C-alpha positions, 0 to 999 in steps of 0.5 A, a space after each residue: 373242114 369243107 371248103 367254102 361254097 361260091 355263089 355268083 350273081 351276074 345280072 346283065 347291064 346293071 349300072 353301078 348307081 343302082 345300089 346305095 353303096 354307089 350312090 343309088 340311095 333312092 333305088 329299091 334294092 334292099 337285098 343288094 344294099 344289105 349284101 353291100 353292107 357286109 361286102 368288100 366294095 370295089 368302087 372302080 371295077 371295069 369290064 374288059 369290053 363293054 358288051 355281053 359276049 366279050 365280057 362274059 368270056 373274060 369272066 369265065 375264062 380269065 382271058 382278054 377278048 382279043 385272045 379268045 376271039 370273042 370280040 363281039 356278041 354271039 361268038 362261041 367261046 372255043 373249047 380250047 379256052 377252059 372256063 371256071 368250072 373246068 379250071 376248078 381242080 377240086 372235083 368235090 365241088 358241084 358246079 351249076 350255071 343258071 341263066 344267060 350264058 351267051 358263049 355258045 350252046 346256051 340250051 345244054 350244059 356247058 364247060 364243066 357245069 354239071 347242073 344247067 338251067 337255060 333261059 334263052 331261046 328254046 330253053 328250060 324257061 320257054 318249056 316252063 312257060 308252055 307248061 303253064 299254058 303260055 303260047 309262044 309269040 315266035 316260031 319254033 316254040 320261042 318267046 320274044 324278049 318283049 313278050 316275056 317282059 309283059 308276063 306277071 312276076 310269078 312267070 318272070 325269068 328272075 322268079 324262075 331262076 330264083 326257084 331253081 337256085 333255091 332247089 339247088 341249094 336245098 339239094 346240095 347244102 351238104 356238098 361244096 358247090 359253085 352256083 352262078 345265077 345269071 339274070 337277063 334283067 335289067 337288060 332291055 326291053 325296059 319293061 316288067 312287073 315293077 314298072 311303077 315301083 319307083 315314083 318319078 320323083 325317085 328317078 334322077 337324071 344324068 347331068 349329061 342327058 340334058 346337056 347338048 351333045 358335043 362333037 368331041 366324042 367319036 363319030 361312032 358314038 354320034 352315029 349310035 345316038 342318031 340311030 337310037 333317037 331316030 328309032 325313038 321317033 318311029 317307035 314311041 307310039 307303038 313300043 313305048 317301053 323300048 330303050 331308044 328314047 330319051 328325046 324329052 326329059 319326061 320320056 327319059 325319066 319314064 324309061 329309067 323308072 322302068 329300068 329301076 323296076 327291073 333292078 328291084 325285080 332282080 333284087 327280090 330274087 337275090 333276097 330269096 336266094 340269100 334267104 335260102 342260104 340262111 335257112 340252111 346255115 350256109 351264109 358263113 360257109 359261102 363266098 358271095 359275089 355280085 357284078 355285071 357284064 357291063 353297065 348301061 348309059 341309060 340316057 347319059 351322053 344321050 346314049 342308051 345301052 353299052 358299046 362305049 367307053 363312058 363310065 356308065 357302060 364300062 364301070 360295073 358294081 362288084 361286091 365280094 362277101 367273105 364267109 361270116 363277113 359283117 362289115 363293108 370295106 371299100 377298095 378305091 383303086 381301079 380293078 379289072 374283070 380280068 382279075 375275076 377268075 384268078 381271084 375266085 379260084 384262089 378263094 377256093 384254094 387254087 393257084 392262078 392258071 399260068 395262061 391267065 393274064 390277070 392277078 388274084 386280088 385276094 390280098 385286098 379282100 384281107 385288108 392288105 395293100 397292093 400297089 395300084 395298077 392301071 386297068 385296060 379295056 378294049 373295043 372291036 368292031 361289031 359287024 352286026 351294026 351298019 349305018 345305011 343313012 346318016 346326016 352326020 357323015 357319008 356312008 363311007 365315013 360312017 362305015 369306017 367309024 363303025 369299024 373302029 377299034 379302041 384300046 383304053 387305059 384307066 390310070 391309078 391316078 384317075 385319067 382315062 385315055 381311049 386310043 382309036 385306029 379310025 376315030 377320035 381319041 378321048 382323054 378324061 380327068 375322072 377326078 375333076 370330070 367324073 361325068 366325062 363332059 370334056 374330052 381333053 385329048 385335043 386341047 394341046 395341054 396334056 401331051 405328057 399325060 397322053 404320052 404316058 397313057 399311050 406307052 402303058 397301052 402299048 406295053 399292055 398290048 405287047 404283054 398280051 399279044 394284042 396286034 392292033 396298030 393304034 
C-alpha cells in the first residue's frame, strides 16, 4: 500500500474571514469552501511571527524565529536547519515546491525539493512572461509586482502555478509525492484580473476601520498607521491600487474589493489543482492542507498589512483534509504553526524530529482530545523600516519604538497578552472583545491575568532558549 501524498496550499497574506467557514460567506471562494466542508478546520490558528520570512521558516523547519535567526524578511534560512523535505525519511516521496520561497535562493531548487518552480525576481515565471512577448519593466529581465498585477488571467502567477502543479500531478500520479504550491496572492499590490468580481455591496468593513484610533496601542503601530496614511495622500491619484489607503470608507471598501478578487484568483487555481487530483483518482490518497504565512489587517485598526499582533494579521486559516474525508470537523482550541511540521511528518509516517519544539496534532485530526495549550508568538525589529519624521514622537522615540520586540501568549481560556521591551504592552479578552478594541493592560483590574500570562511567556522563553529580556 502506497503512503499518502501531501498537497499544501500556502497563499501569502490571506485573512481567515475570506472563507465561509470563518465567516466570509460573501467571498467568492467555492473551491476553498468545498475543501473546508471536508476538512478539519482549526478555528484559532496562529503564526509564530506575523511577517513572511520568519513565519515561512517556522513552517518549513519547525523552529521558532529566534532559533533560526529568521526574525525579519529576506534573511536566508541557514543550511544547519533542515527543512520539511530534508526531514522526510521516506525517500520514495517525490518532493516539489512551486512559488514563493522567501528563505534564500528562490531561483534554484532548495533543501531537498527535487522539482522547483520559481516565481520571484528572475525566475521561471519571469522567463515564461518573456517567452510570451511581455517586456520586463525593471532592469535585468525583472518584473515589478505592480506590473505583474496588471496582466490578464492567463498570464497571472496563480495560473502559472496551477499549470505547473497539474503537470507535476500528471507526471507523478503513480508515485507518492509532496507538493507545496505557494501563491503570492492575495499579497499587495491589491490588484488583479478580478478587481470587480465582488460588488461593493458584498464588501464588509471591519468595525475598527471606522472608529477613531486610540492611543492605547503601541507607538510602533501608530507610526505604521501614520506612514500608511501619509502614503495614501501622496499615492492616491498615481497608484490607487496600492494598499496604503483606507482614508475614507469608500477607498477602504475599494481596496478590500480588489483584495477579495485576488482571493478568488487563488481559489480558481486551487479548484483546477484539486480537479487534477480528482482526474487521477488521488483525492482519497492525498492529505490536503491550506494555510497562510500571516493575515492582513486590511483596514482593521486603520492598519494594512501584517507586522502587528492583532488577530487580523496573526491568526490564519488552517485546514487539513485527510484522504477520503467527507465531513468537516472544527477544532476550537488555539493551535500554533510551530506544530505544522511535526503534524505533517506524523501524517506521512514519521516521528517528530527531536530538535523541533512543536507537537504533532494528529490526535485532534482523529477526533481525540488533547489538553488545550497556550500558544506563543514573537516579534523582532524589522531593520528595513525607519521613521524620518513623525507628528507622534521625536525621532529618538520613533526609533526606539520601531526597534521594539514582543513576546505574546494566547491562552486556552481566551486572553491575549503582548509584552514588549520598548513599547506599550497589551491585554485583550478575546471572548468578550474579539475585535481587540480595548487594551485592558493598564486598567489595573487584571493583574492576576497579566501575572499568569507573564509567567507562561517566561517559562516558554526558558524552554526555547529565548534570551530576550521582557
